[in-house]
C-alpha positions in Angstrom: -59.3 83.6 -132.0 -61.7 81.9 -129.6 -62.3 79.1 -132.1 -58.5 78.4 -132.3 -58.1 78.5 -128.5 -61.1 76.2 -128.0 -59.6 73.7 -130.5 -56.2 73.8 -128.6 -58.0 73.4 -125.3 -60.0 70.4 -126.6 -56.9 68.7 -128.1 -55.0 69.2 -124.8 -58.0 67.6 -123.0 -57.8 64.5 -125.3 -54.0 64.3 -124.8 -54.4 64.6 -121.0 -57.0 61.9 -121.0 -54.6 59.6 -122.8 -51.9 60.5 -120.3 -54.2 59.6 -117.4 -55.1 56.3 -119.0 -51.5 55.4 -119.6 -50.6 56.5 -116.0 -53.1 54.0 -114.6 -51.2 51.2 -116.2 -47.7 52.6 -115.5 -47.0 51.5 -112.0 -44.3 54.2 -111.8 -42.7 55.0 -108.5 -43.6 58.4 -106.9 -41.3 61.0 -105.3 -42.9 60.7 -101.9 -42.1 63.6 -99.7 -44.3 64.7 -96.9 -42.8 68.2 -97.1 -43.5 68.8 -100.8 -45.7 71.7 -101.8 -47.5 72.6 -105.0 -46.6 76.3 -105.4 -48.8 78.5 -107.6 -47.3 78.9 -111.1 -46.8 82.4 -112.5 -46.1 83.0 -116.2 -43.2 85.3 -115.5 -41.5 82.5 -113.4 -42.0 79.8 -116.0 -40.3 81.8 -118.8 -36.8 80.4 -119.5 -35.3 76.9 -119.8 -36.1 74.0 -117.5 -33.9 70.9 -117.6 -34.9 67.4 -116.7 -32.9 64.9 -114.8 -32.0 63.0 -118.0 -30.9 66.1 -119.9 -34.2 66.8 -121.7 -35.3 70.4 -121.7 -38.4 72.6 -122.1 -38.0 76.3 -122.9 -41.0 78.6 -122.3 -40.3 81.5 -124.7 -43.4 83.6 -124.3 -46.8 83.5 -122.6 -48.0 80.8 -124.9 -45.1 79.2 -126.8 -42.6 76.5 -125.9 -39.9 74.2 -127.4 -38.9 70.9 -125.9 -36.0 68.5 -126.6 -35.4 64.9 -125.7 -38.6 64.2 -123.7 -38.6 60.5 -123.0 -42.4 59.8 -123.1 -41.9 56.0 -122.7 -40.1 56.7 -119.4 -42.9 59.0 -118.3 -45.7 56.5 -118.6 -46.4 56.1 -122.4 -44.7 52.9 -123.4 -43.7 52.8 -127.1 -43.6 56.5 -127.5 -39.8 57.0 -127.0 -38.0 60.3 -127.1 -39.6 63.2 -128.8 -38.7 66.9 -129.4 -41.1 69.6 -130.6 -42.8 72.9 -130.1 -46.2 74.2 -129.4 -48.4 76.2 -127.0 -49.0 76.0 -123.3 -51.5 77.2 -120.7 -51.9 77.2 -116.9 -54.5 74.7 -115.7 -55.7 73.5 -112.3 -54.8 70.1 -110.6 -57.7 68.4 -112.5 -56.4 69.6 -115.9 -59.2 72.2 -116.3 -58.2 75.6 -117.7 -57.0 77.9 -118.6 -56.7 79.5 -115.2 -55.5 83.1 -114.7 -51.9 84.0 -114.1 -51.5 84.0 -110.3 -54.7 82.1 -109.6 -53.9 79.9 -106.5 -55.3 76.9 -108.5 -52.6 77.4 -111.2 -50.5 74.4 -110.2 -50.1 72.7 -113.6 -48.9 73.8 -117.0 -50.4 72.0 -119.9 -48.3 71.7 -123.1 -49.9 71.1 -126.5 -47.4 70.0 -129.1 -48.0 71.5 -132.6 -44.9 70.0 -134.1 -43.2 66.8 -132.9 -40.2 64.9 -134.2 -39.7 62.2 -135.0 -42.7 62.8 -137.4 -45.8 61.0 -136.3 -44.9 61.2 -132.6 -47.6 59.7 -130.5 -48.4 62.5 -128.1 -50.3 65.7 -128.5 -50.0 67.0 -124.9 -48.2 66.8 -121.6 -48.8 68.0 -118.1 -46.2 69.4 -115.8 -47.2 69.9 -112.2 -45.5 72.4 -109.8 -43.5 70.6 -107.2 -41.2 71.9 -104.4 -39.3 70.0 -101.8 -36.4 72.4 -101.3 -35.6 76.1 -101.9 -36.3 76.0 -105.7 -39.6 75.0 -107.4 -39.6 72.2 -110.0 -41.9 71.0 -112.7 -42.9 67.3 -112.6 -44.2 65.3 -115.5 -47.5 64.0 -114.1 -50.0 61.4 -115.3 -52.2 62.4 -112.4 -51.4 65.9 -111.1 -53.3 65.5 -107.9 -50.9 62.7 -106.7 -47.3 62.8 -105.6 -44.7 63.4 -108.3 -44.1 60.2 -110.3 -42.4 61.5 -113.4 -39.3 63.3 -114.5 -38.4 66.4 -112.6 -37.4 69.7 -114.3 -35.4 72.5 -112.7 -35.1 76.0 -114.1 -31.6 77.0 -115.4 
């Protein structure tokens, strides 16, 4: 069990590094909001379906599994990747991408996704980070190349 978890953690780290490198070249606009907060993520609050502004969705089905549809990775800082769907595992991490962190830990402000199955086959991404983001009454998840910066990717709201 520990060996499998460590392999997932290492693969997620490689994917996060690729996302960070792509984000440096992206030049994407950020959702600047002086009143935005980064609420702590709790497993029980993540469970369910989150829908992105373009109709994509991520469903957190259990404490470690998710499915995603229509994620436009090209739009979110990885040119040439296009739209993917898939499934895999997830874990709570801190703003620097280190984890896992415990459920309810005040540093749990990012959820790291690790795709185990991606379509179309041969998709170019193994992982994705979504940062907690709140500007109004409901928290959102933001696709982040650099989770310690303002939101600069697609926003997901829970349905």
